[in-house]
C-alpha positions, 0 to 999 in steps of 0.5 A: 307706543301711542304718543298722541291720539285724537278721538272724534276731533271736530272743529267748527268755525263761525264767520263773523257777522253771519250764521255760516258755520265752517266744519274744518274737521268732522270727527276724526280718529288718529293715533300717532306712534312714537318714533314715526314720521307722518305726512298730513296731506290734502287739498286746500281746505281739507283740514290739514292746517286745522289739524296741525294747529290743534295738535300744536295746541294753537287752537282748541277743538269744538268737540272731541279729545286730544291726548298728548302722552297721558294728558287730555289737552282738550280740557286744559286752560290757556296757561296749561296749553302754553306750558304744554306748547313750551315743554312737549311740542316742537314747531318748524315753520315754512318761514323759519320764524327766527328772530332776525336781531339775534344770532342763531345760537341766541334764537335757540336759547330763547325758549330756555331763557323763558324757562329760567334756565341758567345761561351756561346750561342754555349755551351748552344745550344750544351748542349741542343742537347746532352741532347735531344739525351741522351749524356749530361753525355758524353759531354767531351768525344772524339769520340773514347771514345764512342760506334758506336751508341753514335757517331751516336747520337752525329752526329745527335745532330750536324746535328740539331745545325742550326735548319735545314729545312730538315735532310738528312741521308746517310745509318745512321745505316749501320755501327751499329749492329741491336739493336743499329740501332733500337735505332738510328731509334727511335731517328729519330722517336722522331725527326719526332714527333717534326715536323722534315723532315727526308730523308734517303738513305737506302738499308735495308728494315726494315729501310725503313719500319719504315719511313712514306714513301718509294721512290724507284729509278730504273735507275734514275727514280722513280719506286715507291713512296708509304706511308707505312701507310694510316694515314700519307698519309691522313695527308700529302695530307691535308698539301700539 
């Protein structure tokens, strides 16, 4: 099943104080299938970060359509976009973005707090997610008391708290050593095996190789879109 789709997606930036226009995306078409992991690759300036921002509803396209589930996100106002971000999209960042003053359990509960979820329900959900990423015994630790890999696992747990349709990751192993990065990729693979849809930006070929599919952007266009194994390509075609 197609869970997200961009159609003729275009993003043009204007430079302040000049008439220069930067065409970050030039009308791209991509369908994302439920339960697949996708690596977005490309050189600096290719448009990959712009695409991730649009998929995450952190920015608006200049032209084109973006469907997340059955909703054309490109037509929503700011309040509706904020609601979509909170309910349908999970984010994992290179720098973790954990609140340093809070325990990791409290970090995970923050999105639920703003939704008015009762404390007991927040506590149960956060504990389940910490168990899922192997951090239940660290629930009362603050971020600076954890290793980089543990912080990233906590960030992944937080990204799942609202049971999002898609999980977006921006260079999720960029600040980690090789062995720790491989363990984080293992967490993503486990999530994918549970039916999660994961879209990550990376410049590391070895990270992209562990995804089901690799999309390479060049100058704001899709240069290549290929599956890394034939079994997943066949499964994706059957469910699209």
